C-alpha positions in Angstrom: 32.6 -9.5 -32.7 30.2 -7.0 -33.0 32.1 -3.0 -33.6 29.3 -1.4 -31.2 29.5 0.0 -28.1 29.6 -2.5 -25.0 27.6 -1.4 -21.6 28.4 -3.8 -18.6 27.4 -3.3 -14.5 29.0 -5.1 -11.9 27.8 -5.0 -8.1 29.7 -5.4 -5.2 28.3 -5.8 -1.1 30.4 -3.9 0.8 30.1 -5.0 4.9 33.1 -3.0 5.7 36.2 -0.9 4.4 39.5 -1.4 4.1 42.0 0.6 5.4 44.9 1.7 3.5 48.0 -0.6 2.5 46.3 -4.0 2.6 46.7 -6.5 0.1 44.0 -7.9 -2.0 44.6 -11.6 -0.5 43.8 -10.5 3.2 40.6 -9.0 2.4 38.1 -11.4 4.5 33.9 -11.9 3.1 32.4 -8.3 2.2 35.2 -6.1 2.9 35.3 -3.5 0.2 38.2 -1.1 -1.2 40.1 0.6 -3.5 43.5 -0.9 -4.8 46.0 0.1 -6.9 47.1 -2.2 -9.3 48.3 -4.0 -11.5 51.4 -4.4 -9.6 51.1 -4.0 -5.8 47.3 -4.9 -4.9 47.2 -2.3 -1.8 44.6 -0.6 -1.5 44.5 3.1 -0.9 42.2 5.2 1.3 41.2 7.3 0.2 43.0 7.3 -3.4 44.6 10.7 -4.0 47.4 9.5 -6.0 48.5 6.6 -8.0 52.2 5.3 -9.1 52.8 6.3 -12.8 51.1 4.4 -15.0 48.9 2.5 -12.5 45.2 2.2 -12.3 42.2 2.2 -9.7 40.3 -1.7 -9.1 37.5 -2.0 -7.3 37.9 -5.1 -4.6 35.6 -7.2 -2.4 36.0 -10.4 -0.4 34.3 -12.9 -1.7 31.8 -14.6 0.1 33.0 -17.7 -0.6 34.5 -19.5 2.3 35.7 -22.5 -0.1 37.0 -23.1 -2.8 35.9 -25.9 -5.0 36.8 -25.4 -8.2 38.4 -28.0 -10.2 39.3 -29.2 -6.4 42.1 -27.2 -7.1 41.9 -24.1 -3.8 45.5 -22.8 -5.6 43.5 -22.1 -8.6 41.7 -19.0 -7.0 38.5 -19.8 -7.9 35.4 -18.9 -5.3 37.5 -17.3 -2.9 39.5 -15.4 -5.2 38.6 -11.6 -4.1 35.8 -9.6 -6.7 37.4 -7.0 -9.3 36.4 -4.6 -11.0 38.8 -3.4 -14.5 41.1 -1.4 -14.0 39.7 2.1 -13.6 41.8 4.9 -15.4 41.1 8.3 -13.2 41.0 10.2 -17.2 37.9 8.3 -18.2 35.4 8.2 -14.6 32.3 10.0 -15.9 30.4 10.3 -12.8 30.3 9.1 -8.9 27.1 9.0 -7.3 25.2 7.4 -4.7 21.1 6.7 -4.0 19.5 7.6 -0.6 18.2 5.4 1.6 14.7 6.1 1.2 12.1 3.8 3.2 8.9 3.2 1.4 5.7 4.9 2.6 2.1 3.6 2.0 0.0 5.9 -0.1 -2.8 7.7 2.2 -6.3 9.8 1.7 -7.6 12.1 4.7 -11.1 13.1 4.3 -12.4 15.6 6.2 -16.3 17.4 6.7 -17.4 20.1 8.3 -20.4 20.3 10.6 -23.4 21.1 8.4 -21.9 18.0 5.6 -24.6 15.5 6.6 -27.8 17.0 6.9 -30.8 15.0 8.3 -32.9 13.2 5.7 -29.8 13.1 3.4 -26.4 10.9 2.6 -23.3 11.8 2.7 -21.4 9.3 0.0 -17.8 9.1 0.2 -16.1 7.3 -2.7 -12.4 5.5 -2.3 -10.4 4.6 -5.7 -7.6 1.6 -5.6 -5.2 2.1 -8.5 -1.4 0.9 -9.3 0.0 -2.1 -10.1 -0.9 -4.3 -6.9 -4.9 -3.6 -7.8 -3.8 -4.4 -11.9 -2.1 -7.6 -11.1 -4.3 -9.0 -8.5 -8.0 -7.7 -10.3 -6.7 -7.0 -14.0 -8.3 -3.4 -13.2 -8.3 -0.6 -10.9 -11.2 -0.2 -8.5 -13.3 1.6 -6.3 -15.8 1.4 -3.4 -18.6 3.9 -2.0 -20.3 4.3 1.0 -22.7 6.4 2.5 -23.8 7.7 6.2 -26.6 5.0 7.1 -23.5 2.7 7.9 -23.6 -1.2 7.1 -26.7 -1.9 8.7 -26.4 -5.7 7.8 -22.9 -5.6 9.7 -24.8 -3.7 12.5 -27.3 -5.4 13.2 -29.6 -3.1 12.3 -28.8 0.5 12.0 -27.0 2.4 14.9 -28.5 5.0 17.0 -26.0 7.8 15.9 -26.8 7.4 12.5 -30.0 8.6 13.3 -31.3 12.1 13.9 -33.2 13.1 16.8 -36.7 14.9 16.1 -35.2 18.1 16.6 -31.8 17.6 15.1 -31.0 18.9 11.8 -27.4 17.9 11.1 -26.3 14.0 11.8 -22.5 14.3 14.0 -19.8 14.6 10.8 -17.8 11.8 12.7 -20.6 9.8 13.1 -21.8 10.3 9.2 -17.9 9.5 8.0 -17.5 6.4 10.5 -20.3 5.2 9.0 -19.8 5.6 5.3 -15.6 5.0 5.7 -17.3 1.0 7.4 -19.1 0.5 4.5 -16.1 1.1 2.3 -13.4 -0.8 4.2 -16.1 -3.3 3.8 -16.2 -4.0 0.3 -14.6 -7.1 -0.5 -12.7 -5.7 -3.7 -10.7 -2.9 -2.1 -10.6 -4.7 1.3 -7.1 -6.6 0.4 -5.3 -3.2 -0.7 -7.2 -0.7 2.3 -7.3 -0.2 6.1 -7.6 2.7 8.6 -5.3 4.6 9.5 -4.4 4.0 13.1 -7.2 5.3 14.8 -8.7 6.6 12.2 -11.1 9.3 13.0 -9.8 12.8 14.2 -12.8 14.8 16.0 -12.6 18.8 17.0 -15.2 19.9 19.0 -15.9 23.3 20.9 -14.2 23.4 24.5 -17.8 23.9 26.1 -19.4 21.1 24.7 -19.7 18.2 26.7 -17.3 15.0 25.9 -15.4 13.7 28.6 -12.7 11.1 26.4 -11.4 13.6 24.2 -8.3 14.4 25.8 -5.8 13.8 22.7 -1.9 14.3 22.8 -0.6 17.1 21.9 2.9 18.2 23.1 5.4 16.9 25.3 7.9 18.1 28.1 10.3 15.0 27.9 12.0 12.7 25.9 13.9 9.7 26.1 16.2 9.1 23.2 15.9 5.0 23.0 18.2 3.6 20.5 18.3 1.4 16.8 15.3 3.9 16.0 14.9 5.1 12.4 12.8 8.5 11.3 9.1 7.4 10.3 5.8 8.7 10.6 2.6 7.4 11.9 4.7 5.4 14.6 2.1 4.3 17.6 2.9 4.8 20.7 1.5 3.1 24.0 1.1 3.0 27.7 -0.4 5.6 29.8 -4.7 6.0 30.2 -5.5 6.9 26.7 -5.4 5.3 23.9 -4.9 5.6 19.8 -1.7 8.2 19.7 0.6 8.2 17.3 4.2 10.8 16.5 6.2 11.5 13.8 9.5 11.0 15.2 13.3 12.2 13.7 15.8 10.2 14.9 19.6 10.8 14.7 22.3 7.6 15.3 19.0 5.8 16.4 18.3 8.2 18.9 14.8 9.7 18.7 15.4 13.8 18.7 12.2 14.9 18.2 8.4 14.1 18.1 5.6 15.4 16.3 1.9 14.4 17.3 0.2 12.5 13.8 -3.4 11.3 15.6 -3.9 12.8 19.3 -5.6 9.6 20.3 -7.7 10.1 23.5 -7.6 9.5 26.7 -5.0 10.5 28.0 -3.5 12.4 31.1 -0.9 15.3 32.3 2.2 13.6 32.8 1.4 10.7 30.9 5.0 8.3 30.0 3.9 6.7 26.7 6.5 4.3 25.2 7.7 4.9 21.0 7.2 1.5 19.6 10.1 0.1 17.5 13.8 0.2 18.1 14.7 -0.5 21.5 11.8 0.1 22.8 13.0 2.6 25.5 12.3 6.0 23.5 9.8 7.2 26.2 7.6 10.7 25.6 5.9 12.7 28.7 2.5 14.0 27.8 1.8 17.9 28.8 -1.6 19.2 28.8 -3.9 16.7 26.5 -6.4 19.2 24.7 -9.9 19.0 26.0 -11.5 19.9 22.5 -10.1 17.0 20.0 -8.8 13.3 20.0 -8.9 10.5 17.7 -10.9 7.5 17.5 -10.9 4.4 15.7 -14.0 3.8 13.4 -15.3 1.5 15.7 -15.3 3.9 18.8 -16.8 6.3 17.1 -19.9 4.2 16.0 -20.2 2.3 19.4 -18.4 4.2 21.8 -16.9 5.7 23.6 -17.5 8.3 21.5 -20.5 10.9 22.8 -21.6 12.4 19.1 -23.1 16.1 19.3 -27.3 16.7 18.5 -26.3 19.8 16.9 -22.9 19.8 15.6 -23.1 23.0 14.3 -23.7 24.7 17.6 -20.6 22.7 18.8 -18.6 23.4 16.0 -17.5 19.6 15.2 -15.4 18.7 12.4 -14.2 15.1 11.8 -11.1 13.5 9.4 -11.0 10.3 8.3 -7.8 8.8 7.1 -6.9 5.7 5.6 -3.8 3.9 4.3 -2.8 1.5 1.1 -2.7 -1.5 2.8 -1.2 -4.1 0.4 1.6 -6.4 1.4 3.1 -8.6 -1.5 4.1 -12.2 -0.6 7.9 -13.5 -0.6 9.3 -16.6 -1.1 11.8 -18.6 1.6 15.5 -19.2 0.5 14.7 -23.0 -0.1 12.4 -21.6 -2.5 14.1 -18.4 -3.7 14.0 -18.0 -7.8 15.3 -15.5 -9.3 12.2 -15.0 -11.7 9.8 -14.9 -8.3 7.9 -11.6 -9.1 7.9 -9.1 -5.7 5.8 -6.0 -5.8 7.5 -2.7 -5.4 5.1 -0.5 -6.1 2.7 0.7 -3.0 -1.0 1.1 -4.2 -2.4 4.5 -4.8 -5.8 5.2 -3.5 -7.8 8.6 -4.1 -10.8 9.6 -1.7 -13.5 12.0 -2.7 -17.0 13.1 -1.2 -19.4 13.0 -3.4 -23.6 14.3 -3.9 -26.5 12.0 -3.9 -26.3 12.5 -7.5 -22.9 10.6 -7.8 -20.9 13.7 -8.2 -18.0 15.2 -6.6 -18.9 17.6 -3.8 -17.8 20.8 -4.4 -18.7 22.7 -1.4 -18.9 20.2 1.6 -15.3 18.3 2.1 -11.7 18.5 2.0 -9.8 16.0 0.5 -5.5 15.3 0.8 -4.6 12.6 -1.1 -1.1 11.6 -0.5 0.8 9.2 -2.8 2.8 6.3 -2.2 6.7 6.0 -2.6 9.0 2.9 -3.5 11.9 2.3 -1.4 15.4 2.5 -2.0 17.0 0.1 -2.6 15.4 -3.2 -1.8 17.2 -5.9 -0.3 15.5 -8.3 -2.7 16.5 -6.4 -5.7 20.1 -6.6 -4.2 20.1 -10.1 -4.1 19.1 -10.5 -7.6 21.9 -8.1 -9.0 24.5 -10.0 -6.7 23.5 -13.6 -8.7 23.5 -11.9 -12.1 27.2 -10.2 -11.1 28.2 -13.9 -9.7 26.4 -15.4 -13.3 29.4 -13.2 -14.9 31.5 -14.7 -13.0 30.5 -18.1 -14.2 29.5 -19.0 -10.4 25.8 -20.7 -10.9 22.9 -20.4 -8.9 20.9 -23.6 -9.6 17.0 -23.0 -10.1 14.0 -24.4 -11.7 14.1 -27.9 -10.0 12.8 -29.7 -7.0 16.6 -30.2 -6.2 17.7 -26.8 -6.6 17.9 -26.0 -2.4 20.8 -29.1 -2.4 22.3 -28.1 -5.4 22.8 -24.2 -4.4 24.1 -25.9 -1.1 27.3 -27.5 -2.8 27.9 -24.9 -5.4 27.9 -22.6 -3.0 25.6 -19.9 -3.7 23.9 -20.0 -0.7 26.9 -17.9 0.3 25.4 -14.8 -1.1 21.5 -15.3 -0.7 23.0 -15.6 3.2 24.9 -12.4 2.8 22.1 -10.3 1.9 19.4 -9.6 4.2 16.2 -9.2 1.8 13.5 -7.1 3.9 16.3 -4.4 4.8 18.0 -1.6 2.4 21.0 -0.6 1.3 22.6 2.7 -0.2 23.8 2.1 -3.2 27.2 3.8 -4.5 28.1 4.1 -8.1 31.3 4.8 -10.1 30.9 4.9 -13.8 33.7 4.3 -16.1 34.1 4.9 -20.2 36.7 3.4 -21.7 37.5 5.0 -25.4 38.9 2.5 -28.0 39.7 3.3 -31.7 40.5 -0.8 -32.8 37.6 -1.2 -35.3 37.5 -1.5 -38.8 35.7 1.5 -39.5 38.1 3.7 -37.2 35.0 5.4 -35.4 35.8 6.2 -31.9 33.8 5.1 -29.6 33.7 4.0 -25.9 32.9 0.8 -23.8 30.9 1.6 -20.6 31.2 -0.3 -17.2 28.9 0.9 -14.1 30.0 -0.3 -10.7 27.1 -0.7 -8.1 28.1 -1.2 -4.4 25.4 -2.0 -2.0 26.1 -0.8 1.7 23.5 -1.5 4.4 21.6 1.9 5.1 21.7 1.0 9.2 25.5 0.5 9.3 26.6 3.7 9.6 30.2 3.1 9.7 30.6 1.8 6.5 28.5 4.5 4.9 30.5 7.3 6.6 34.2 5.3 5.1 32.3 5.2 1.5 31.9 8.5 1.8 35.4 9.2 1.9 36.2 6.6 -0.2 33.8 8.1 -3.3 35.3 11.3 -2.1 38.9 10.6 -3.0 38.3 9.0 -5.7 36.6 12.1 -7.1 39.6 14.4 -6.0 42.0 11.5 -7.8 40.1 12.2 -10.9 40.9 15.6 -10.6 44.6 15.2 -10.5 44.3 13.5 -13.3 42.6 16.4 -15.3 39.5 15.3 -14.7 37.2 17.8 -12.5 34.1 15.4 -11.5 32.1 16.1 -8.4 30.5 12.9 -6.2 26.9 13.6 -6.4 25.9 12.2 -3.0 21.6 10.8 -2.6 21.2 11.8 -6.2 17.4 11.3 -7.1 17.4 7.9 -8.0 14.6 5.4 -9.2 15.6 2.1 -8.9 
């Protein structure tokens, strides 16, 4: 035996929290709780005190509904509840949890003013693609450059709006930018990683200028909240007389409580009732007066209609902003062919936009660029499943993989019970308890420690179980203080997992 510190991690999956005074033999699949042991094995909720010389144990009801170890159901085996080691409240060193961080894609917005596309010159736009997805598929970062002449080959020749009239000094910036972005997004190298963000072009124009197709969403006079929604950005709306509108929504307990325009769309009418996609599909917004001088269009709508380009964008005070989003989606193996060694991509692709002059150098006096990095999600069901299977391996419950009969063997050996308990596409909130056990039993007489970390996964949309876990973890913090170990529970700690 090596005389060094040892570290160990054990995982649990909680689908509900047991009440006070329940024996571990009664824990059903996924039930979780803190239990006083090793004498009576009854749950304590919340744990505020222990019988003399007793320890605290974290216990979860097994997801295995059968016991086939040695054909001896009385032995315990698979169906035995999953337990931590004994936890002495004096030696708990940290209590914390991760936040339910949804993944957000990287975005870049390129805005140009009315005088950024002089006739006879090209407006150049560059888009860089970086990050793990690009490196894994291409072995290098990548970029593409587009210009305001547009993709003439794709259009069967130059579009009329991409050419200046005889008396025109500047090309409409929306036309110039849409032509450049069309070329960029058609590049075969970066096309798998980026996409137009909704109605990708937001345009503003002096209200006195002719443009009958603006009428973008501005504000709302009424909200019907719906159910099962989550806080999100750039959520499309459907219905009404217009198209292309998106909103940023705030949801509390599944109900939409606030909505802010993200993309105004175009062609809406006062009093239009639009439906927020997602959730149960019942959340609606009633539109207040649409804007007569602002709207959003797809790049195709800018180039091919209904957008009406200005022949004097300076006098009409036309400005345009193009938005693209990192759109990489990783492949996923089904459960039947699932292997814990499968690669799964967690890092969002990063994109960086820029405006160039005709020499290829960054243009410092024309164009405003806003690059927003993507954010990784915490904690993915993909990660949860692998952590639970690792804990199963510690328990000597096998997960067969790597041969043609693995799926059948997994069914026989009951590891399908674990894969069936985890929703791989969902997010999980994770609760952590770090426990350091002092020992002085090695020959050198050095006082060292074994360290254990217990992680408990709860679905982010399971508000009831999360509320009970908050109570449980707060109670453990109180218990530690009672035994002279005043630690605080640290909720939603900033953890990268």
